C-alpha positions in Angstrom: 17.3 -19.0 18.1 14.5 -21.1 17.0 14.5 -22.8 13.6 12.1 -21.8 10.9 9.9 -24.9 11.6 9.6 -23.9 15.2 8.5 -20.5 14.1 6.0 -21.9 11.8 4.6 -24.2 14.4 4.3 -21.3 16.9 2.6 -18.8 14.2 0.5 -21.5 12.5 -2.6 -21.2 14.7 -2.7 -17.4 14.2 -2.5 -17.5 10.5 -5.7 -18.9 9.1 -4.4 -19.4 5.5 -1.3 -21.4 6.6 -2.0 -25.0 6.3 0.4 -27.7 6.9 1.0 -30.4 4.1 2.2 -33.8 5.1 5.9 -34.0 4.9 7.2 -36.3 2.1 9.7 -39.1 2.9 13.1 -38.3 1.6 15.0 -41.1 0.1 18.7 -41.0 -0.9 17.6 -41.0 -4.7 14.9 -38.4 -4.1 15.1 -35.0 -5.9 12.9 -33.2 -3.3 9.6 -33.5 -5.3 6.5 -34.1 -3.5 4.4 -37.2 -3.8 1.2 -37.1 -5.9 -1.1 -37.0 -3.0 0.8 -33.8 -1.6 0.4 -32.4 -5.0 -3.4 -33.2 -5.0 -3.8 -31.5 -1.6 -1.9 -28.4 -2.8 -4.1 -28.1 -5.9 -7.3 -28.6 -3.7 -6.2 -25.8 -1.4 -5.6 -23.6 -4.4 -8.8 -24.3 -5.9 -10.6 -23.5 -2.6 -8.5 -20.2 -2.3 -9.6 -19.3 -5.9 -13.2 -19.9 -5.2 -13.1 -17.8 -1.9 -11.3 -15.0 -3.9 -13.9 -15.0 -6.7 -16.8 -14.9 -4.0 -15.0 -11.9 -2.3 -14.5 -10.1 -5.7 -18.0 -10.4 -6.8 -19.3 -9.3 -3.3 -17.0 -6.2 -3.3 -18.8 -2.8 -3.7 -18.3 -0.9 -6.8 -16.3 2.3 -6.8 -18.6 5.4 -6.5 -16.3 7.6 -8.8 -18.0 8.4 -12.0 -14.8 8.3 -14.0 -14.3 4.7 -13.1 -17.7 3.8 -14.0 -17.2 4.8 -17.5 -19.2 8.1 -17.3 -17.8 11.2 -19.1 -15.3 13.1 -17.0 -16.5 16.5 -15.7 -14.8 19.7 -16.1 -13.5 19.5 -12.5 -11.8 16.3 -13.3 -10.1 17.6 -16.3 -9.1 20.7 -14.4 -7.5 18.5 -11.6 -5.8 16.1 -14.0 -4.3 19.3 -15.7 -3.2 20.8 -12.3 -1.6 17.4 -11.3 0.4 17.3 -14.6 1.6 20.8 -13.9 2.5 20.1 -10.4 4.4 17.0 -11.4 6.4 19.1 -13.9 7.1 21.9 -11.4 8.1 19.4 -8.7 10.9 18.0 -11.1 11.8 21.7 -11.9 12.3 22.5 -8.2 14.3 19.2 -7.7 16.6 20.4 -10.7 16.9 23.8 -9.1 17.9 22.3 -5.7 20.4 19.9 -7.5 21.8 23.1 -9.1 22.2 24.9 -5.9 23.7 21.7 -4.3 26.4 21.4 -6.9 27.1 25.1 -6.8 27.8 24.9 -3.0 29.9 21.8 -3.5 31.8 23.6 -6.2 32.3 26.7 -4.0 33.5 24.6 -1.0 35.7 22.1 -2.9 37.0 24.0 -5.8 36.5 27.6 -4.5 34.6 28.4 -7.8 31.5 30.4 -7.4 30.5 30.3 -11.1 27.5 28.2 -10.6 26.2 30.1 -7.6 26.8 33.4 -9.4 24.4 32.2 -12.2 21.9 30.7 -9.6 21.5 33.7 -7.4 20.0 36.1 -9.8 17.3 33.7 -10.9 16.2 33.0 -7.2 13.7 35.9 -6.9 12.5 35.8 -10.6 12.1 32.0 -11.4 12.9 29.8 -8.3 10.8 31.4 -5.6 7.7 31.6 -8.0 8.2 27.9 -9.0 8.3 27.0 -5.3 5.2 29.1 -4.6 3.3 27.5 -7.5 4.3 24.0 -6.3 3.0 24.8 -2.7 -0.2 26.5 -3.8 -0.9 23.8 -6.4 -0.5 21.2 -3.8 -3.1 22.9 -1.5 -5.6 23.4 -4.3 -5.3 19.9 -5.7 -5.9 18.6 -2.2 -8.9 21.0 -1.8 -10.2 19.9 -5.2 -9.8 16.2 -4.4 -11.6 16.7 -1.0 -14.5 18.6 -2.6 -14.8 15.9 -5.3 -15.0 13.2 -2.6 -17.6 15.0 -0.4 -19.8 15.9 -3.4 -19.9 12.2 -4.7 -20.3 10.8 -1.2 -23.4 12.9 -0.4 
């Protein structure tokens, strides 16, 4: 298996940001620190990278979403935010329902006790099925509202 330096040498031409710094001469009393020239070269590389990053950041296009530009959020944005919060709460409720079912099945199998399942089954048609239905419908509506918002702001 090749050593790390062999892999670096093989991959270095393919990675433009990877630059090789001169190796420092190790002496018996050396603590592994680089020489001053090695540090200066590293600082020089960092300065150039920072300048390139600042050029890219200033040339990047601004986001077209009005909420990110400081404009007042529309009623559609407020409705979507409220729907998203409802979906998050419903999602965790459905997870709790499924955990309850799993613990009930485990108790039935291991302890031969059906008390948890006996409490769970009557709530299935009245509470749990509607909660799962709201989660599924809300996910579809939230996706449709997001799609409509993207298409209305893009055109």
